[in-house]
VEXDRENDO-999049 format. One record per residue: residue in one letter; x, y, z of N, C-alpha, C in turn. Coordinates in Angstrom, 2 decimals. Example, Ala and Ser with C-alpha at 12.3 -4.5 7.8 and 13.67 -1.06 7.14 Angstrom:
rest a&nxx 13.19&nyy -5.69&nzz 7.80&caxx 12.30&cayy -4.50&cazz 7.80&cxx 13.20&cyy -3.30&czz 7.80
rest s&nxx 12.85&nyy -2.25&nzz 7.08&caxx 13.67&cayy -1.06&cazz 7.14&cxx 12.90&cyy 0.03&czz 7.87
//
This chain:
rest x&nxx -43.95&nyy 139.30&nzz 6.42&caxx -44.19&cayy 139.42&cazz 5.13&cxx -42.98&cyy 139.55&czz 4.40
rest x&nxx -42.74&nyy 138.81&nzz 2.98&caxx -41.28&cayy 138.52&cazz 2.93&cxx -41.53&cyy 139.35&czz 1.44
rest x&nxx -40.18&nyy 139.37&nzz 1.38&caxx -39.93&cayy 140.17&cazz -0.46&cxx -41.36&cyy 139.61&czz -0.98
rest x&nxx -40.92&nyy 138.20&nzz -2.06&caxx -41.72&cayy 137.37&cazz -2.79&cxx -43.29&cyy 137.43&czz -2.58
rest x&nxx -43.70&nyy 138.10&nzz -1.05&caxx -44.96&cayy 137.83&cazz -1.28&cxx -45.71&cyy 139.18&czz -0.88
rest x&nxx -44.48&nyy 140.42&nzz -0.86&caxx -45.27&cayy 141.65&cazz -0.85&cxx -45.44&cyy 141.85&czz -2.52
rest x&nxx -44.15&nyy 141.19&nzz -3.35&caxx -44.50&cayy 141.11&cazz -5.17&cxx -45.41&cyy 140.40&czz -5.67
rest x&nxx -45.91&nyy 139.42&nzz -4.85&caxx -47.42&cayy 138.67&cazz -5.13&cxx -49.11&cyy 140.18&czz -5.10
rest x&nxx -47.92&nyy 140.77&nzz -3.85&caxx -49.25&cayy 141.73&cazz -3.42&cxx -49.34&cyy 143.03&czz -5.09
rest x&nxx -48.64&nyy 143.12&nzz -5.12&caxx -48.21&cayy 143.80&cazz -5.51&cxx -49.51&cyy 144.09&czz -7.43
rest x&nxx -48.25&nyy 142.08&nzz -7.99&caxx -49.10&cayy 142.10&cazz -9.31&cxx -50.03&cyy 141.38&czz -8.84
rest x&nxx -51.24&nyy 140.98&nzz -7.96&caxx -53.01&cayy 140.83&cazz -7.59&cxx -52.95&cyy 142.08&czz -7.27
rest x&nxx -53.51&nyy 143.07&nzz -6.97&caxx -53.56&cayy 144.59&cazz -7.57&cxx -53.33&cyy 144.85&czz -8.10
rest x&nxx -53.01&nyy 144.86&nzz -9.26&caxx -52.69&cayy 145.08&cazz -10.35&cxx -53.42&cyy 144.63&czz -10.98
rest x&nxx -53.78&nyy 142.95&nzz -11.30&caxx -54.20&cayy 142.72&cazz -11.75&cxx -55.78&cyy 143.10&czz -11.71
rest x&nxx -56.07&nyy 143.26&nzz -10.47&caxx -58.09&cayy 143.56&cazz -10.00&cxx -57.75&cyy 144.83&czz -10.61
rest x&nxx -56.95&nyy 145.67&nzz -10.74&caxx -57.88&cayy 146.57&cazz -11.97&cxx -57.33&cyy 148.53&czz -11.87
rest x&nxx -56.72&nyy 147.95&nzz -10.63&caxx -56.09&cayy 149.50&cazz -9.76&cxx -54.80&cyy 149.41&czz -10.48
rest x&nxx -54.72&nyy 150.86&nzz -9.81&caxx -53.16&cayy 151.79&cazz -10.53&cxx -52.09&cyy 151.52&czz -9.65
rest x&nxx -50.61&nyy 151.46&nzz -9.51&caxx -50.26&cayy 151.48&cazz -7.89&cxx -49.19&cyy 152.46&czz -8.66
rest x&nxx -48.65&nyy 153.33&nzz -8.32&caxx -48.16&cayy 154.38&cazz -8.03&cxx -46.19&cyy 154.35&czz -7.22
rest x&nxx -45.25&nyy 153.76&nzz -7.50&caxx -44.51&cayy 153.45&cazz -6.31&cxx -43.68&cyy 155.37&czz -6.51
rest x&nxx -43.28&nyy 155.29&nzz -5.59&caxx -42.45&cayy 156.48&cazz -5.52&cxx -41.40&cyy 156.79&czz -5.12
rest x&nxx -39.98&nyy 157.04&nzz -5.36&caxx -38.53&cayy 157.14&cazz -5.05&cxx -38.14&cyy 158.60&czz -4.65
rest x&nxx -36.87&nyy 158.51&nzz -3.99&caxx -36.67&cayy 159.84&cazz -3.40&cxx -36.32&cyy 160.92&czz -4.54
rest x&nxx -36.66&nyy 160.32&nzz -5.97&caxx -36.21&cayy 161.33&cazz -7.11&cxx -37.44&cyy 161.08&czz -8.01
rest x&nxx -38.57&nyy 159.97&nzz -8.31&caxx -39.28&cayy 159.98&cazz -9.50&cxx -40.16&cyy 159.09&czz -8.92
rest x&nxx -41.87&nyy 159.32&nzz -9.52&caxx -42.96&cayy 158.48&cazz -9.49&cxx -42.99&cyy 157.46&czz -10.10
rest x&nxx -43.55&nyy 156.35&nzz -10.05&caxx -43.25&cayy 155.17&cazz -11.49&cxx -45.16&cyy 154.71&czz -10.83
rest x&nxx -45.42&nyy 154.53&nzz -12.40&caxx -47.14&cayy 154.23&cazz -12.79&cxx -46.85&cyy 153.03&czz -12.98
rest x&nxx -47.70&nyy 151.97&nzz -12.43&caxx -47.68&cayy 149.93&cazz -12.44&cxx -49.08&cyy 150.19&czz -12.69
rest x&nxx -49.37&nyy 149.76&nzz -13.90&caxx -50.76&cayy 149.14&cazz -14.05&cxx -51.26&cyy 148.09&czz -14.93
rest x&nxx -51.91&nyy 147.33&nzz -15.01&caxx -52.04&cayy 146.11&cazz -16.31&cxx -51.41&cyy 146.06&czz -17.39
rest x&nxx -51.66&nyy 147.19&nzz -18.01&caxx -50.40&cayy 147.80&cazz -18.94&cxx -49.09&cyy 147.11&czz -19.54
rest x&nxx -48.47&nyy 148.00&nzz -17.68&caxx -47.38&cayy 148.08&cazz -18.06&cxx -46.98&cyy 146.55&czz -17.89
rest x&nxx -47.19&nyy 146.37&nzz -16.52&caxx -47.11&cayy 144.68&cazz -16.54&cxx -47.31&cyy 143.53&czz -17.66
rest x&nxx -48.56&nyy 144.23&nzz -18.69&caxx -48.33&cayy 143.18&cazz -19.56&cxx -46.97&cyy 143.54&czz -21.04
rest x&nxx -46.92&nyy 144.76&nzz -20.62&caxx -45.55&cayy 144.84&cazz -21.63&cxx -44.94&cyy 144.41&czz -21.18
rest x&nxx -44.49&nyy 144.78&nzz -20.37&caxx -42.70&cayy 144.17&cazz -19.72&cxx -42.83&cyy 142.31&czz -20.25
rest x&nxx -44.17&nyy 141.64&nzz -20.28&caxx -44.19&cayy 140.36&cazz -19.66&cxx -43.74&cyy 139.95&czz -21.58
rest x&nxx -44.92&nyy 140.53&nzz -22.05&caxx -44.74&cayy 140.38&cazz -23.29&cxx -43.22&cyy 140.39&czz -23.56
rest x&nxx -42.28&nyy 141.24&nzz -23.95&caxx -41.24&cayy 141.81&cazz -23.71&cxx -40.20&cyy 140.58&czz -23.46
rest x&nxx -40.29&nyy 139.01&nzz -22.84&caxx -40.14&cayy 139.11&cazz -21.83&cxx -39.09&cyy 138.41&czz -20.50
rest x&nxx -39.04&nyy 140.14&nzz -20.06&caxx -38.53&cayy 140.18&cazz -19.38&cxx -39.51&cyy 140.52&czz -17.90
rest x&nxx -39.04&nyy 140.45&nzz -17.17&caxx -39.02&cayy 140.74&cazz -15.37&cxx -39.19&cyy 142.11&czz -14.82
rest x&nxx -40.79&nyy 142.33&nzz -15.18&caxx -41.01&cayy 144.50&cazz -14.10&cxx -40.74&cyy 143.78&czz -12.85
rest x&nxx -40.69&nyy 143.39&nzz -11.54&caxx -39.99&cayy 142.55&cazz -10.42&cxx -39.44&cyy 141.21&czz -9.82
rest x&nxx -38.49&nyy 141.60&nzz -9.27&caxx -37.72&cayy 139.83&cazz -8.85&cxx -37.76&cyy 140.50&czz -7.01
rest x&nxx -36.65&nyy 139.60&nzz -6.75&caxx -36.47&cayy 139.62&cazz -4.85&cxx -34.52&cyy 138.88&czz -5.61
rest x&nxx -34.05&nyy 140.17&nzz -4.93&caxx -32.45&cayy 138.98&cazz -5.18&cxx -32.32&cyy 139.55&czz -3.13
rest x&nxx -31.96&nyy 138.52&nzz -3.19&caxx -32.05&cayy 138.51&cazz -1.37&cxx -33.41&cyy 138.21&czz -0.54
rest x&nxx -33.09&nyy 139.71&nzz 0.20&caxx -34.46&cayy 140.06&cazz 0.94&cxx -35.26&cyy 141.14&czz 0.53
rest x&nxx -34.55&nyy 141.41&nzz -0.90&caxx -34.91&cayy 143.20&cazz -1.49&cxx -35.75&cyy 142.81&czz -2.21
rest x&nxx -36.76&nyy 143.77&nzz -2.40&caxx -37.86&cayy 143.22&cazz -4.26&cxx -36.91&cyy 144.80&czz -5.17
rest x&nxx -37.06&nyy 144.75&nzz -5.82&caxx -36.34&cayy 145.17&cazz -7.18&cxx -37.14&cyy 145.59&czz -8.64
rest x&nxx -37.31&nyy 146.35&nzz -8.97&caxx -38.08&cayy 146.91&cazz -10.46&cxx -37.49&cyy 147.49&czz -11.40
rest x&nxx -37.29&nyy 146.88&nzz -12.36&caxx -37.05&cayy 147.14&cazz -13.66&cxx -36.77&cyy 148.90&czz -13.92
rest x&nxx -36.46&nyy 148.96&nzz -14.17&caxx -36.20&cayy 150.66&cazz -14.75&cxx -34.91&cyy 150.89&czz -16.01
rest x&nxx -35.87&nyy 150.35&nzz -16.91&caxx -35.26&cayy 150.29&cazz -18.58&cxx -34.09&cyy 149.27&czz -18.37
rest x&nxx -32.64&nyy 149.34&nzz -18.20&caxx -31.63&cayy 148.50&cazz -18.14&cxx -31.01&cyy 147.68&czz -16.83
rest x&nxx -31.52&nyy 149.02&nzz -15.91&caxx -30.74&cayy 148.98&cazz -14.29&cxx -32.44&cyy 148.15&czz -13.26
rest x&nxx -31.78&nyy 148.02&nzz -12.41&caxx -32.29&cayy 147.28&cazz -11.06&cxx -33.02&cyy 148.56&czz -9.82
rest x&nxx -33.90&nyy 148.54&nzz -9.68&caxx -34.42&cayy 149.53&cazz -8.24&cxx -34.80&cyy 148.94&czz -7.35
rest x&nxx -34.15&nyy 148.74&nzz -5.77&caxx -34.42&cayy 148.31&cazz -4.83&cxx -35.83&cyy 149.36&czz -4.38
rest x&nxx -37.13&nyy 148.82&nzz -4.00&caxx -37.81&cayy 150.00&cazz -3.79&cxx -38.13&cyy 148.84&czz -2.21
rest x&nxx -37.49&nyy 149.26&nzz -1.79&caxx -37.88&cayy 148.49&cazz -0.38&cxx -38.44&cyy 149.07&czz 0.34
rest x&nxx -37.88&nyy 150.92&nzz 0.50&caxx -38.09&cayy 151.49&cazz 0.90&cxx -39.05&cyy 152.95&czz 0.52
rest x&nxx -39.55&nyy 152.20&nzz -0.67&caxx -39.96&cayy 153.67&cazz -1.95&cxx -42.11&cyy 152.88&czz -1.29
rest x&nxx -42.15&nyy 154.67&nzz -1.69&caxx -43.66&cayy 155.10&cazz -0.94&cxx -44.85&cyy 154.22&czz -1.84
rest x&nxx -45.29&nyy 153.33&nzz -2.02&caxx -46.86&cayy 153.03&cazz -2.51&cxx -47.73&cyy 153.63&czz -2.38
rest x&nxx -48.55&nyy 153.63&nzz -3.53&caxx -49.88&cayy 154.67&cazz -2.91&cxx -50.41&cyy 153.83&czz -4.40
rest x&nxx -52.33&nyy 153.93&nzz -4.08&caxx -52.77&cayy 152.47&cazz -4.71&cxx -53.59&cyy 153.22&czz -5.73
rest x&nxx -54.40&nyy 153.25&nzz -6.60&caxx -55.71&cayy 154.11&cazz -6.67&cxx -56.04&cyy 153.12&czz -7.78
rest x&nxx -57.65&nyy 153.55&nzz -7.31&caxx -58.29&cayy 152.89&cazz -8.14&cxx -59.73&cyy 151.99&czz -7.40
//
């Protein structure tokens, strides 16, 4: 599964009404449908692919989430 397919899977899981927690070494991020809608409404991307890596927006920065822990709730 490549990075784009993984991002599509994350977004499909969120669209089902589930919550995804993405945990880096320092912080955990809660991703819900409300979060995705908020980013889309502002015209910005929450997730993107850069080369072979999955990236997630965090403020004005992009975080590599390739080696993060993903937890699904709901």
